N, CA, C and O atoms as a GROMACS GRO file, in nm:
protein
  596
    1UNK      N    1  10.793  11.291  12.537
    1UNK     CA    2  10.680  11.366  12.586
    1UNK      C    3  10.565  11.352  12.488
    1UNK      O    4  10.580  11.378  12.369
    2UNK      N    5  10.452  11.311  12.538
    2UNK     CA    6  10.334  11.292  12.453
    2UNK      C    7  10.241  11.411  12.470
    2UNK      O    8  10.208  11.449  12.583
    3UNK      N    9  10.199  11.469  12.361
    3UNK     CA   10  10.098  11.573  12.365
    3UNK      C   11   9.964  11.504  12.382
    3UNK      O   12   9.949  11.386  12.349
    4UNK      N   13   9.867  11.576  12.431
    4UNK     CA   14   9.733  11.519  12.448
    4UNK      C   15   9.664  11.512  12.313
    4UNK      O   16   9.598  11.607  12.272
    5UNK      N   17   9.681  11.400  12.244
    5UNK     CA   18   9.628  11.389  12.107
    5UNK      C   19   9.488  11.330  12.102
    5UNK      O   20   9.430  11.323  11.994
    6UNK      N   21   9.433  11.288  12.213
    6UNK     CA   22   9.296  11.234  12.209
    6UNK      C   23   9.199  11.338  12.158
    6UNK      O   24   9.112  11.307  12.078
    7UNK      N   25   9.212  11.462  12.204
    7UNK     CA   26   9.125  11.569  12.156
    7UNK      C   27   9.154  11.605  12.012
    7UNK      O   28   9.066  11.651  11.940
    8UNK      N   29   9.277  11.584  11.969
    8UNK     CA   30   9.315  11.615  11.832
    8UNK      C   31   9.243  11.522  11.735
    8UNK      O   32   9.204  11.564  11.626
    9UNK      N   33   9.226  11.396  11.774
    9UNK     CA   34   9.164  11.299  11.684
    9UNK      C   35   9.026  11.347  11.638
    9UNK      O   36   8.994  11.339  11.519
   10UNK      N   37   8.946  11.396  11.732
   10UNK     CA   38   8.814  11.448  11.695
   10UNK      C   39   8.824  11.570  11.607
   10UNK      O   40   8.749  11.583  11.510
   11UNK      N   41   8.916  11.660  11.638
   11UNK     CA   42   8.936  11.780  11.558
   11UNK      C   43   8.980  11.744  11.418
   11UNK      O   44   8.931  11.799  11.320
   12UNK      N   45   9.074  11.651  11.408
   12UNK     CA   46   9.123  11.610  11.277
   12UNK      C   47   9.013  11.544  11.196
   12UNK      O   48   9.000  11.570  11.077
   13UNK      N   49   8.932  11.460  11.259
   13UNK     CA   50   8.821  11.397  11.189
   13UNK      C   51   8.729  11.503  11.132
   13UNK      O   52   8.683  11.491  11.018
   14UNK      N   53   8.700  11.605  11.210
   14UNK     CA   54   8.614  11.713  11.163
   14UNK      C   55   8.679  11.789  11.049
   14UNK      O   56   8.613  11.819  10.949
   15UNK      N   57   8.808  11.820  11.062
   15UNK     CA   58   8.877  11.899  10.959
   15UNK      C   59   8.890  11.823  10.827
   15UNK      O   60   8.881  11.881  10.719
   16UNK      N   61   8.911  11.692  10.838
   16UNK     CA   62   8.936  11.614  10.716
   16UNK      C   63   8.810  11.543  10.664
   16UNK      O   64   8.818  11.469  10.566
   17UNK      N   65   8.696  11.565  10.726
   17UNK     CA   66   8.574  11.494  10.688
   17UNK      C   67   8.545  11.504  10.540
   17UNK      O   68   8.507  11.404  10.479
   18UNK      N   69   8.561  11.618  10.480
   18UNK     CA   70   8.530  11.633  10.339
   18UNK      C   71   8.641  11.592  10.247
   18UNK      O   72   8.621  11.581  10.126
   19UNK      N   73   8.760  11.568  10.302
   19UNK     CA   74   8.874  11.540  10.217
   19UNK      C   75   8.898  11.392  10.196
   19UNK      O   76   8.968  11.355  10.102
   20UNK      N   77   8.844  11.306  10.280
   20UNK     CA   78   8.870  11.163  10.271
   20UNK      C   79   8.739  11.087  10.270
   20UNK      O   80   8.702  11.027  10.371
   21UNK      N   81   8.669  11.088  10.160
   21UNK     CA   82   8.543  11.017  10.151
   21UNK      C   83   8.569  10.874  10.105
   21UNK      O   84   8.643  10.854  10.009
   22UNK      N   85   8.508  10.772  10.172
   22UNK     CA   86   8.528  10.635  10.127
   22UNK      C   87   8.458  10.612   9.994
   22UNK      O   88   8.356  10.674   9.964
   23UNK      N   89   8.513  10.522   9.915
   23UNK     CA   90   8.453  10.490   9.786
   23UNK      C   91   8.360  10.371   9.798
   23UNK      O   92   8.367  10.296   9.895
   24UNK      N   93   8.273  10.353   9.700
   24UNK     CA   94   8.184  10.237   9.700
   24UNK      C   95   8.262  10.111   9.670
   24UNK      O   96   8.371  10.119   9.613
   25UNK      N   97   8.208   9.992   9.707
   25UNK     CA   98   8.280   9.867   9.688
   25UNK      C   99   8.313   9.836   9.542
   25UNK      O  100   8.409   9.763   9.517
   26UNK      N  101   8.236   9.887   9.446
   26UNK     CA  102   8.260   9.853   9.306
   26UNK      C  103   8.362   9.945   9.238
   26UNK      O  104   8.377   9.940   9.116
   27UNK      N  105   8.433  10.029   9.314
   27UNK     CA  106   8.537  10.120   9.266
   27UNK      C  107   8.484  10.233   9.178
   27UNK      O  108   8.564  10.304   9.117
   28UNK      N  109   8.353  10.252   9.170
   28UNK     CA  110   8.302  10.367   9.096
   28UNK      C  111   8.316  10.491   9.187
   28UNK      O  112   8.343  10.478   9.306
   29UNK      N  113   8.296  10.607   9.130
   29UNK     CA  114   8.308  10.730   9.208
   29UNK      C  115   8.182  10.752   9.288
   29UNK      O  116   8.071  10.756   9.234
   30UNK      N  117   8.201  10.767   9.420
   30UNK     CA  118   8.086  10.788   9.508
   30UNK      C  119   8.062  10.937   9.526
   30UNK      O  120   8.156  11.016   9.526
   31UNK      N  121   7.938  10.974   9.542
   31UNK     CA  122   7.904  11.112   9.575
   31UNK      C  123   7.911  11.125   9.726
   31UNK      O  124   7.863  11.037   9.798
   32UNK      N  125   7.969  11.235   9.776
   32UNK     CA  126   7.975  11.252   9.921
   32UNK      C  127   7.836  11.278   9.977
   32UNK      O  128   7.747  11.321   9.903
   33UNK      N  129   7.816  11.253  10.107
   33UNK     CA  130   7.689  11.287  10.167
   33UNK      C  131   7.659  11.435  10.146
   33UNK      O  132   7.751  11.517  10.138
   34UNK      N  133   7.533  11.470  10.138
   34UNK     CA  134   7.494  11.608  10.106
   34UNK      C  135   7.552  11.709  10.201
   34UNK      O  136   7.584  11.820  10.160
   35UNK      N  137   7.568  11.674  10.330
   35UNK     CA  138   7.618  11.770  10.428
   35UNK      C  139   7.769  11.778  10.433
   35UNK      O  140   7.823  11.867  10.499
   36UNK      N  141   7.840  11.688  10.365
   36UNK     CA  142   7.986  11.684  10.372
   36UNK      C  143   8.047  11.787  10.279
   36UNK      O  144   7.999  11.807  10.168
   37UNK      N  145   8.156  11.853  10.324
   37UNK     CA  146   8.229  11.942  10.234
   37UNK      C  147   8.286  11.858  10.119
   37UNK      O  148   8.316  11.740  10.138
   38UNK      N  149   8.300  11.917  10.004
   38UNK     CA  150   8.346  11.843   9.886
   38UNK      C  151   8.486  11.882   9.840
   38UNK      O  152   8.529  11.837   9.734
   39UNK      N  153   8.557  11.963   9.915
   39UNK     CA  154   8.691  12.001   9.872
   39UNK      C  155   8.783  12.015   9.991
   39UNK      O  156   8.739  12.018  10.106
   40UNK      N  157   8.912  12.024   9.961
   40UNK     CA  158   9.011  12.043  10.067
   40UNK      C  159   8.998  12.180  10.133
   40UNK      O  160   9.053  12.203  10.240
   41UNK      N  161   8.924  12.270  10.069
   41UNK     CA  162   8.903  12.401  10.130
   41UNK      C  163   8.832  12.388  10.264
   41UNK      O  164   8.838  12.480  10.346
   42UNK      N  165   8.767  12.276  10.286
   42UNK     CA  166   8.699  12.254  10.415
   42UNK      C  167   8.798  12.250  10.530
   42UNK      O  168   8.760  12.273  10.644
   43UNK      N  169   8.925  12.220  10.501
   43UNK     CA  170   9.028  12.216  10.605
   43UNK      C  171   9.067  12.358  10.644
   43UNK      O  172   9.126  12.377  10.751
   44UNK      N  173   9.038  12.454  10.564
   44UNK     CA  174   9.082  12.592  10.572
   44UNK      C  175   9.108  12.650  10.708
   44UNK      O  176   9.084  12.585  10.809
   45UNK      N  177   9.156  12.772  10.711
   45UNK     CA  178   9.201  12.836  10.834
   45UNK      C  179   9.085  12.859  10.931
   45UNK      O  180   8.970  12.880  10.892
   46UNK      N  181   9.121  12.855  11.057
   46UNK     CA  182   9.026  12.887  11.164
   46UNK      C  183   9.054  13.027  11.214
   46UNK      O  184   9.114  13.108  11.143
   47UNK      N  185   9.010  13.056  11.336
   47UNK     CA  186   9.040  13.186  11.395
   47UNK      C  187   9.191  13.208  11.405
   47UNK      O  188   9.268  13.112  11.406
   48UNK      N  189   9.231  13.331  11.413
   48UNK     CA  190   9.373  13.364  11.424
   48UNK      C  191   9.431  13.303  11.550
   48UNK      O  192   9.378  13.324  11.659
   49UNK      N  193   9.541  13.226  11.537
   49UNK     CA  194   9.601  13.163  11.654
   49UNK      C  195   9.677  13.268  11.738
   49UNK      O  196   9.704  13.378  11.690
   50UNK      N  197   9.710  13.234  11.861
   50UNK     CA  198   9.791  13.324  11.942
   50UNK      C  199   9.927  13.349  11.874
   50UNK      O  200   9.972  13.267  11.794
   51UNK      N  201   9.992  13.461  11.906
   51UNK     CA  202  10.121  13.492  11.843
   51UNK      C  203  10.225  13.381  11.854
   51UNK      O  204  10.308  13.367  11.764
   52UNK      N  205  10.223  13.303  11.960
   52UNK     CA  206  10.320  13.195  11.976
   52UNK      C  207  10.314  13.092  11.863
   52UNK      O  208  10.411  13.022  11.838
   53UNK      N  209  10.199  13.084  11.794
   53UNK     CA  210  10.183  12.984  11.688
   53UNK      C  211  10.166  13.048  11.550
   53UNK      O  212  10.124  12.980  11.456
   54UNK      N  213  10.198  13.174  11.538
   54UNK     CA  214  10.195  13.240  11.408
   54UNK      C  215  10.335  13.239  11.350
   54UNK      O  216  10.433  13.253  11.424
   55UNK      N  217  10.347  13.222  11.221
   55UNK     CA  218  10.477  13.226  11.156
   55UNK      C  219  10.518  13.090  11.103
   55UNK      O  220  10.434  13.002  11.080
   56UNK      N  221  10.647  13.075  11.085
   56UNK     CA  222  10.701  12.954  11.024
   56UNK      C  223  10.784  12.878  11.127
   56UNK      O  224  10.848  12.937  11.214
   57UNK      N  225  10.780  12.744  11.116
   57UNK     CA  226  10.843  12.659  11.217
   57UNK      C  227  10.920  12.544  11.152
   57UNK      O  228  10.889  12.500  11.042
   58UNK      N  229  11.021  12.496  11.226
   58UNK     CA  230  11.094  12.375  11.190
   58UNK      C  231  11.073  12.276  11.303
   58UNK      O  232  11.099  12.306  11.419
   59UNK      N  233  11.026  12.156  11.268
   59UNK     CA  234  11.001  12.051  11.365
   59UNK      C  235  11.092  11.934  11.331
   59UNK      O  236  11.127  11.912  11.215
   60UNK      N  237  11.131  11.859  11.434
   60UNK     CA  238  11.216  11.742  11.410
   60UNK      C  239  11.198  11.641  11.521
   60UNK      O  240  11.174  11.674  11.637
   61UNK      N  241  11.209  11.515  11.481
   61UNK     CA  242  11.206  11.404  11.575
   61UNK      C  243  11.321  11.311  11.546
   61UNK      O  244  11.374  11.309  11.434
   62UNK      N  245  11.362  11.234  11.647
   62UNK     CA  246  11.482  11.151  11.631
   62UNK      C  247  11.456  11.001  11.631
   62UNK      O  248  11.545  10.925  11.591
   63UNK      N  249  11.340  10.956  11.673
   63UNK     CA  250  11.317  10.812  11.679
   63UNK      C  251  11.176  10.778  11.641
   63UNK      O  252  11.089  10.768  11.728
   64UNK      N  253  11.148  10.760  11.513
   64UNK     CA  254  11.239  10.763  11.399
   64UNK      C  255  11.270  10.907  11.356
   64UNK      O  256  11.204  11.002  11.399
   65UNK      N  257  11.369  10.922  11.273
   65UNK     CA  258  11.410  11.052  11.225
   65UNK      C  259  11.304  11.111  11.132
   65UNK      O  260  11.259  11.045  11.038
   66UNK      N  261  11.265  11.236  11.158
   66UNK     CA  262  11.174  11.308  11.070
   66UNK      C  263  11.198  11.457  11.084
   66UNK      O  264  11.243  11.504  11.189
   67UNK      N  265  11.167  11.532  10.979
   67UNK     CA  266  11.178  11.677  10.977
   67UNK      C  267  11.054  11.732  10.906
   67UNK      O  268  11.015  11.682  10.801
   68UNK      N  269  10.994  11.835  10.966
   68UNK     CA  270  10.881  11.904  10.904
   68UNK      C  271  10.913  12.052  10.900
   68UNK      O  272  10.954  12.110  11.001
   69UNK      N  273  10.894  12.112  10.785
   69UNK     CA  274  10.908  12.257  10.771
   69UNK      C  275  10.769  12.315  10.746
   69UNK      O  276  10.704  12.283  10.646
   70UNK      N  277  10.724  12.400  10.838
   70UNK     CA  278  10.595  12.468  10.822
   70UNK      C  279  10.628  12.606  10.769
   70UNK      O  280  10.689  12.687  10.840
   71UNK      N  281  10.590  12.633  10.647
   71UNK     CA  282  10.612  12.763  10.586
   71UNK      C  283  10.477  12.828  10.559
   71UNK      O  284  10.374  12.763  10.573
   72UNK      N  285  10.477  12.954  10.521
   72UNK     CA  286  10.352  13.029  10.511
   72UNK      C  287  10.249  12.962  10.420
   72UNK      O  288  10.130  12.969  10.448
   73UNK      N  289  10.292  12.899  10.314
   73UNK     CA  290  10.197  12.838  10.219
   73UNK      C  291  10.210  12.687  10.206
   73UNK      O  292  10.125  12.623  10.144
   74UNK      N  293  10.314  12.630  10.266
   74UNK     CA  294  10.338  12.488  10.241
   74UNK      C  295  10.397  12.420  10.365
   74UNK      O  296  10.472  12.481  10.441
   75UNK      N  297  10.361  12.294  10.382
   75UNK     CA  298  10.420  12.208  10.484
   75UNK      C  299  10.494  12.097  10.412
   75UNK      O  300  10.440  12.031  10.323
   76UNK      N  301  10.620  12.077  10.450
   76UNK     CA  302  10.704  11.974  10.389
   76UNK      C  303  10.743  11.873  10.496
   76UNK      O  304  10.792  11.910  10.603
   77UNK      N  305  10.722  11.745  10.467
   77UNK     CA  306  10.757  11.637  10.558
   77UNK      C  307  10.868  11.555  10.492
   77UNK      O  308  10.854  11.507  10.380
   78UNK      N  309  10.981  11.539  10.566
   78UNK     CA  310  11.094  11.462  10.515
   78UNK      C  311  11.128  11.352  10.616
   78UNK      O  312  11.144  11.377  10.735
   79UNK      N  313  11.139  11.228  10.561
   79UNK     CA  314  11.176  11.112  10.643
   79UNK      C  315  11.265  11.022  10.558
   79UNK      O  316  11.240  11.005  10.439
   80UNK      N  317  11.369  10.964  10.619
   80UNK     CA  318  11.451  10.869  10.542
   80UNK      C  319  11.364  10.754  10.491
   80UNK      O  320  11.269  10.713  10.558
   81UNK      N  321  11.395  10.705  10.376
   81UNK     CA  322  11.324  10.592  10.316
   81UNK      C  323  11.178  10.619  10.283
   81UNK      O  324  11.100  10.526  10.264
   82UNK      N  325  11.139  10.747  10.275
   82UNK     CA  326  11.005  10.786  10.234
   82UNK      C  327  11.020  10.903  10.137
   82UNK      O  328  11.114  10.981  10.149
   83UNK      N  329  10.929  10.917  10.042
   83UNK     CA  330  10.936  11.034   9.955
   83UNK      C  331  10.903  11.160  10.036
   83UNK      O  332  10.824  11.156  10.131
   84UNK      N  333  10.963  11.271   9.997
   84UNK     CA  334  10.930  11.400  10.058
   84UNK      C  335  10.787  11.434  10.022
   84UNK      O  336  10.747  11.424   9.906
   85UNK      N  337  10.709  11.475  10.122
   85UNK     CA  338  10.569  11.514  10.100
   85UNK      C  339  10.556  11.664  10.115
   85UNK      O  340  10.613  11.724  10.206
   86UNK      N  341  10.481  11.724  10.024
   86UNK     CA  342  10.451  11.868  10.029
   86UNK      C  343  10.300  11.882  10.026
   86UNK      O  344  10.231  11.817   9.948
   87UNK      N  345  10.250  11.971  10.113
   87UNK     CA  346  10.105  11.990  10.125
   87UNK      C  347  10.077  12.136  10.155
   87UNK      O  348  10.163  12.205  10.209
   88UNK      N  349   9.959  12.183  10.122
   88UNK     CA  350   9.923  12.321  10.152
   88UNK      C  351   9.918  12.344  10.304
   88UNK      O  352   9.880  12.256  10.380
   89UNK      N  353   9.958  12.464  10.345
   89UNK     CA  354   9.947  12.504  10.484
   89UNK      C  355   9.821  12.589  10.498
   89UNK      O  356   9.816  12.702  10.450
   90UNK      N  357   9.721  12.534  10.565
   90UNK     CA  358   9.597  12.605  10.588
   90UNK      C  359   9.599  12.683  10.720
   90UNK      O  360   9.500  12.746  10.757
   91UNK      N  361   9.712  12.677  10.790
   91UNK     CA  362   9.725  12.743  10.918
   91UNK      C  363   9.680  12.654  11.032
   91UNK      O  364   9.612  12.554  11.010
   92UNK      N  365   9.718  12.690  11.153
   92UNK     CA  366   9.682  12.607  11.268
   92UNK      C  367   9.543  12.638  11.321
   92UNK      O  368   9.489  12.747  11.303
   93UNK      N  369   9.487  12.539  11.386
   93UNK     CA  370   9.366  12.557  11.467
   93UNK      C  371   9.405  12.523  11.610
   93UNK      O  372   9.487  12.435  11.632
   94UNK      N  373   9.347  12.592  11.704
   94UNK     CA  374   9.379  12.568  11.844
   94UNK      C  375   9.291  12.457  11.901
   94UNK      O  376   9.171  12.452  11.874
   95UNK      N  377   9.352  12.369  11.978
   95UNK     CA  378   9.284  12.263  12.053
   95UNK      C  379   9.337  12.276  12.195
   95UNK      O  380   9.434  12.209  12.232
   96UNK      N  381   9.273  12.360  12.274
   96UNK     CA  382   9.326  12.392  12.407
   96UNK      C  383   9.457  12.468  12.389
   96UNK      O  384   9.462  12.564  12.312
   97UNK      N  385   9.563  12.426  12.459
   97UNK     CA  386   9.692  12.497  12.446
   97UNK      C  387   9.773  12.454  12.324
   97UNK      O  388   9.882  12.507  12.301
   98UNK      N  389   9.720  12.360  12.245
   98UNK     CA  390   9.794  12.309  12.130
   98UNK      C  391   9.751  12.377  12.001
   98UNK      O  392   9.634  12.410  11.981
   99UNK      N  393   9.848  12.396  11.914
   99UNK     CA  394   9.818  12.438  11.776
   99UNK      C  395   9.824  12.312  11.691
   99UNK      O  396   9.918  12.233  11.704
  100UNK      N  397   9.724  12.294  11.604
  100UNK     CA  398   9.716  12.174  11.522
  100UNK      C  399   9.704  12.215  11.375
  100UNK      O  400   9.614  12.290  11.338
  101UNK      N  401   9.796  12.166  11.294
  101UNK     CA  402   9.790  12.185  11.149
  101UNK      C  403   9.741  12.053  11.090
  101UNK      O  404   9.797  11.948  11.121
  102UNK      N  405   9.640  12.057  11.006
  102UNK     CA  406   9.590  11.937  10.938
  102UNK      C  407   9.586  11.966  10.789
  102UNK      O  408   9.531  12.068  10.746
  103UNK      N  409   9.644  11.877  10.710
  103UNK     CA  410   9.647  11.898  10.566
  103UNK      C  411   9.657  11.762  10.497
  103UNK      O  412   9.663  11.658  10.563
  104UNK      N  413   9.659  11.764  10.367
  104UNK     CA  414   9.671  11.644  10.286
  104UNK      C  415   9.783  11.663  10.184
  104UNK      O  416   9.793  11.767  10.119
  105UNK      N  417   9.866  11.560  10.170
  105UNK     CA  418   9.964  11.552  10.060
  105UNK      C  419   9.909  11.444   9.968
  105UNK      O  420   9.929  11.325   9.992
  106UNK      N  421   9.842  11.485   9.864
  106UNK     CA  422   9.767  11.390   9.782
  106UNK      C  423   9.653  11.338   9.866
  106UNK      O  424   9.565  11.415   9.906
  107UNK      N  425   9.652  11.209   9.896
  107UNK     CA  426   9.550  11.149   9.983
  107UNK      C  427   9.605  11.120  10.122
  107UNK      O  428   9.534  11.067  10.207
  108UNK      N  429   9.731  11.154  10.148
  108UNK     CA  430   9.797  11.125  10.275
  108UNK      C  431   9.769  11.234  10.377
  108UNK      O  432   9.815  11.347  10.360
  109UNK      N  433   9.695  11.204  10.485
  109UNK     CA  434   9.671  11.303  10.590
  109UNK      C  435   9.801  11.331  10.667
  109UNK      O  436   9.876  11.239  10.700
  110UNK      N  437   9.825  11.455  10.696
  110UNK     CA  438   9.938  11.498  10.778
  110UNK      C  439   9.882  11.584  10.889
  110UNK      O  440   9.811  11.682  10.864
  111UNK      N  441   9.913  11.549  11.012
  111UNK     CA  442   9.868  11.626  11.127
  111UNK      C  443   9.989  11.660  11.211
  111UNK      O  444  10.069  11.572  11.243
  112UNK      N  445  10.002  11.785  11.246
  112UNK     CA  446  10.111  11.834  11.328
  112UNK      C  447  10.048  11.901  11.449
  112UNK      O  448   9.954  11.980  11.435
  113UNK      N  449  10.098  11.869  11.567
  113UNK     CA  450  10.051  11.935  11.689
  113UNK      C  451  10.173  11.991  11.761
  113UNK      O  452  10.276  11.926  11.770
  114UNK      N  453  10.158  12.114  11.813
  114UNK     CA  454  10.266  12.178  11.889
  114UNK      C  455  10.208  12.243  12.013
  114UNK      O  456  10.096  12.293  12.012
  115UNK      N  457  10.286  12.241  12.119
  115UNK     CA  458  10.250  12.311  12.240
  115UNK      C  459  10.374  12.390  12.284
  115UNK      O  460  10.486  12.342  12.272
  116UNK      N  461  10.352  12.512  12.334
  116UNK     CA  462  10.465  12.594  12.377
  116UNK      C  463  10.513  12.540  12.512
  116UNK      O  464  10.453  12.563  12.616
  117UNK      N  465  10.625  12.466  12.505
  117UNK     CA  466  10.679  12.399  12.623
  117UNK      C  467  10.822  12.359  12.592
  117UNK      O  468  10.851  12.312  12.483
  118UNK      N  469  10.911  12.377  12.688
  118UNK     CA  470  11.051  12.341  12.668
  118UNK      C  471  11.062  12.195  12.624
  118UNK      O  472  10.991  12.108  12.675
  119UNK      N  473  11.150  12.170  12.529
  119UNK     CA  474  11.167  12.037  12.472
  119UNK      C  475  11.314  12.018  12.437
  119UNK      O  476  11.380  12.112  12.392
  120UNK      N  477  11.366  11.898  12.459
  120UNK     CA  478  11.505  11.869  12.425
  120UNK      C  479  11.509  11.737  12.350
  120UNK      O  480  11.438  11.643  12.384
  121UNK      N  481  11.593  11.732  12.248
  121UNK     CA  482  11.611  11.606  12.174
  121UNK      C  483  11.741  11.536  12.213
  121UNK      O  484  11.785  11.443  12.146
  122UNK      N  485  11.802  11.582  12.322
  122UNK     CA  486  11.928  11.526  12.368
  122UNK      C  487  12.048  11.602  12.318
  122UNK      O  488  12.155  11.596  12.380
  123UNK      N  489  12.034  11.673  12.208
  123UNK     CA  490  12.145  11.751  12.154
  123UNK      C  491  12.118  11.901  12.161
  123UNK      O  492  12.210  11.980  12.177
  124UNK      N  493  11.992  11.939  12.149
  124UNK     CA  494  11.953  12.081  12.149
  124UNK      C  495  11.826  12.101  12.230
  124UNK      O  496  11.748  12.007  12.252
  125UNK      N  497  11.806  12.223  12.273
  125UNK     CA  498  11.684  12.261  12.345
  125UNK      C  499  11.598  12.345  12.254
  125UNK      O  500  11.648  12.425  12.175
  126UNK      N  501  11.466  12.327  12.266
  126UNK     CA  502  11.370  12.394  12.178
  126UNK      C  503  11.260  12.459  12.261
  126UNK      O  504  11.246  12.431  12.380
  127UNK      N  505  11.183  12.546  12.196
  127UNK     CA  506  11.075  12.621  12.261
  127UNK      C  507  10.944  12.544  12.261
  127UNK      O  508  10.857  12.571  12.344
  128UNK      N  509  10.928  12.449  12.170
  128UNK     CA  510  10.800  12.379  12.154
  128UNK      C  511  10.821  12.228  12.156
  128UNK      O  512  10.920  12.177  12.106
  129UNK      N  513  10.723  12.158  12.215
  129UNK     CA  514  10.713  12.013  12.200
  129UNK      C  515  10.621  11.991  12.080
  129UNK      O  516  10.526  12.067  12.060
  130UNK      N  517  10.649  11.887  12.002
  130UNK     CA  518  10.572  11.866  11.879
  130UNK      C  519  10.543  11.718  11.857
  130UNK      O  520  10.612  11.631  11.911
  131UNK      N  521  10.440  11.692  11.778
  131UNK     CA  522  10.408  11.558  11.733
  131UNK      C  523  10.372  11.563  11.586
  131UNK      O  524  10.311  11.659  11.538
  132UNK      N  525  10.409  11.458  11.516
  132UNK     CA  526  10.373  11.439  11.377
  132UNK      C  527  10.288  11.312  11.369
  132UNK      O  528  10.329  11.207  11.418
  133UNK      N  529  10.170  11.324  11.309
  133UNK     CA  530  10.086  11.206  11.284
  133UNK      C  531  10.082  11.184  11.133
  133UNK      O  532  10.037  11.269  11.057
  134UNK      N  533  10.131  11.066  11.094
  134UNK     CA  534  10.137  11.032  10.952
  134UNK      C  535  10.146  10.879  10.940
  134UNK      O  536  10.199  10.814  11.030
  135UNK      N  537  10.098  10.822  10.834
  135UNK     CA  538  10.105  10.676  10.811
  135UNK      C  539  10.052  10.599  10.932
  135UNK      O  540  10.111  10.498  10.970
  136UNK      N  541   9.945  10.645  10.992
  136UNK     CA  542   9.883  10.579  11.107
  136UNK      C  543   9.976  10.570  11.228
  136UNK      O  544   9.955  10.486  11.316
  137UNK      N  545  10.079  10.655  11.233
  137UNK     CA  546  10.170  10.658  11.346
  137UNK      C  547  10.179  10.797  11.405
  137UNK      O  548  10.150  10.896  11.338
  138UNK      N  549  10.219  10.805  11.531
  138UNK     CA  550  10.239  10.933  11.598
  138UNK      C  551  10.384  10.935  11.647
  138UNK      O  552  10.430  10.844  11.715
  139UNK      N  553  10.454  11.043  11.609
  139UNK     CA  554  10.597  11.053  11.637
  139UNK      C  555  10.625  11.183  11.712
  139UNK      O  556  10.587  11.291  11.667
  140UNK      N  557  10.691  11.172  11.827
  140UNK     CA  558  10.722  11.288  11.909
  140UNK      C  559  10.848  11.357  11.864
  140UNK      O  560  10.936  11.298  11.802
  141UNK      N  561  10.855  11.486  11.896
  141UNK     CA  562  10.973  11.564  11.862
  141UNK      C  563  10.965  11.702  11.924
  141UNK      O  564  10.888  11.726  12.016
  142UNK      N  565  11.045  11.791  11.872
  142UNK     CA  566  11.055  11.928  11.920
  142UNK      C  567  11.045  12.023  11.802
  142UNK      O  568  11.055  11.982  11.687
  143UNK      N  569  11.025  12.151  11.833
  143UNK     CA  570  11.010  12.251  11.727
  143UNK      C  571  11.066  12.385  11.772
  143UNK      O  572  11.079  12.414  11.891
  144UNK      N  573  11.098  12.465  11.673
  144UNK     CA  574  11.144  12.601  11.697
  144UNK      C  575  11.098  12.688  11.579
  144UNK      O  576  11.059  12.636  11.474
  145UNK      N  577  11.103  12.816  11.598
  145UNK     CA  578  11.072  12.905  11.485
  145UNK      C  579  11.177  12.887  11.377
  145UNK      O  580  11.294  12.863  11.406
  146UNK      N  581  11.135  12.899  11.252
  146UNK     CA  582  11.229  12.888  11.140
  146UNK      C  583  11.330  13.003  11.150
  146UNK      O  584  11.295  13.113  11.193
  147UNK      N  585  11.451  12.976  11.110
  147UNK     CA  586  11.557  13.078  11.117
  147UNK      C  587  11.516  13.204  11.044
  147UNK      O  588  11.473  13.199  10.929
  148UNK      N  589  11.528  13.316  11.111
  148UNK     CA  590  11.495  13.445  11.050
  148UNK      C  591  11.346  13.472  11.038
  148UNK      O  592  11.308  13.568  10.972
  149UNK      N  593  11.261  13.391  11.099
  149UNK     CA  594  11.116  13.410  11.084
  149UNK      C  595  11.061  13.455  11.214
  149UNK      O  596  10.940  13.477  11.225
   0.00000   0.00000   0.00000
């Protein structure tokens, strides 16, 4: 199941505009454009999301295998053959019926999108359909609230 990520691309570009500034060709440090945010704080929280997207979540996909833990202050991405990535959780922003988390692990953009919709990975059923965008790829999966959260 594919979430409608076309709208997310524009939202993500806006959220990450200040966090990923291109450098000049001579490898010196470039100054960002005057109107661009200059810190990761520009990704910060938006309006309070609906209750369905508040709290902590566990996301997983099977092809390829990936696991994301969204916790109150941190997002952790785990994939075989890749280092575990940890990034600040700035909270979700709504893009229509989808909740979108956008953050950076170092310079690596991480985008998570979830929609409240039944989802199955073949072994279990979940409350949310999810996507992970990382390494220029988009990977589908499912999500549920974190245990006890």
